[in-house]
Structures are given as C-alpha cells and as structure tokens.
N, C-alpha and C positions, 0 to 999 in steps of 0.2 A: 204397558206391554205385557202380554200373556206369554209365559214361558212354554216352550214346546213340550208336549208329553213324550216321555221316553220309556222304553221297556228294555231292561237288561236281564238276561238269564245267565247266571254263573252258579255253579254248585257252592253251597255254603261251606262244605268241608271237602278236603282232598288229602291224599297221602303225599308225603315228600317225593318229588320226582314225577308225580302223576301228570298226564296231559289232560287238561280240562277244555271243554268247549265253551266259548263265549258267544252269546247271541245278543245283538244290540239293534234296536229300532228307535228312530226318532220320528215323530209326527211332523210332516212338512207338506204344505200345499204347493207342490211344484208347478212351475209354469215354464214351458220350453222356449218362450220368446217368439214363437211363430204364429200363435193364435192372435185373433183380433177381437176387440170388444164389439158391442152392439152399434157403435158409431164408426167402426172401421179402423179404429186406432189400434196399433200393435200393442199387445200386453207385454210388458218387459219381462225378460228372462228372470227366473227366481228358482235356483236349484241349490241343492247341497253339493259342494264340490270337494270337501275334505272330511275324512273321518280319521281320528287318532285314538289309540288306546295306550295308556301307560299303566304299568304295574309297579307300585312303590317308587314312582317317579322316573321309571325307565320306559321309554317307548318300546312296546312289544308288537304293535301292529299299526300300519298306516295305509290308507287307501285314498288315492286322488280319483274322484269320481267324474265321469264325463256325461254328456247329454243323454245317453241311452239308458241311464239308470232310472229306476222307478221313483215315484213321488216319495214313498216312505221306504227307502232301501233297508233291507234286512242284511246286516253284516254278521257273518258267522266265521269264526276262526278258532284255532286251538293254541294253547299256551301251556308250556311245562312249568309247573309251580314247585319251588323248592322251599318256600317260606310263606308264612301267613302275610297277608297284606291287603292292599286296596287297589282295585282297578278304577282308573279315572278315564272316562270316555268323553270325547268332544266331537261334535259335528259342527262344521262351518259352511256357510253358503253365501250366495249373493245377497245384496241389500242388508248386510249386517246380521244375517241369520246366524244364531249360535244356540246350541243345545248342549247340556252337560248332564252326566249321570256318573254315579260311582257305585261300587259294590265291594263288599268285603268277602274274603275267603280265609278260612282257618286251615292251616296245613299241619298235619301231625306225623 
C-alpha cells in the first residue's frame, strides 16, 4: 500500500502567544459515488470525511467533511502557540483511507 502524499506548511519558529497559520493538504483520488465505469457499474464512493490536528496531544482543530469538498482539500486554520511542540495531522476517509503528517515548531 502506498502512503498518501501530504503537504503541511507551519512556521518553524514563533513567539510565545503568536497566532500561526497551519496549511495542510493530503493527496486523495476522490470518487463521489455517482459516476459509472465503462461497463455501467457505479464506482463506489471514496472521500476524505474527517481531518484532525493535535498540538502536543491536544486537539486544536477538527473538520468533518461532506460530499462537496474537493479531491485534495486544502485545510487552513490558525492556532495560538504558547510553547514549542509538534503538530500531528490526520486525514481519514472511506475504504480505510488514512494519511498522517507532523510538523515541529519552536516557540521562544
């Protein structure tokens, strides 16, 4: 099984109390479940339906995604950081899809 490609953009450094922007993207070949293959058989739905972000083990952002979302949804949100730590990001979807990424930030 090939792991999905992810892209996470978080500043490497921040000042204590600073609000930083997190941008996260996971590669996913979305299928809406309404299309049919060349034999007329419906192609099963395959979508990302949950995105979570934790900072030092505490959930700081969650999004439950619905059918109108793009194949490779770009998630962008802000977080106030008061200490150095690690962001852990997880995407979950239909058919056992899961992608994970992490990024470190140093707060001074």
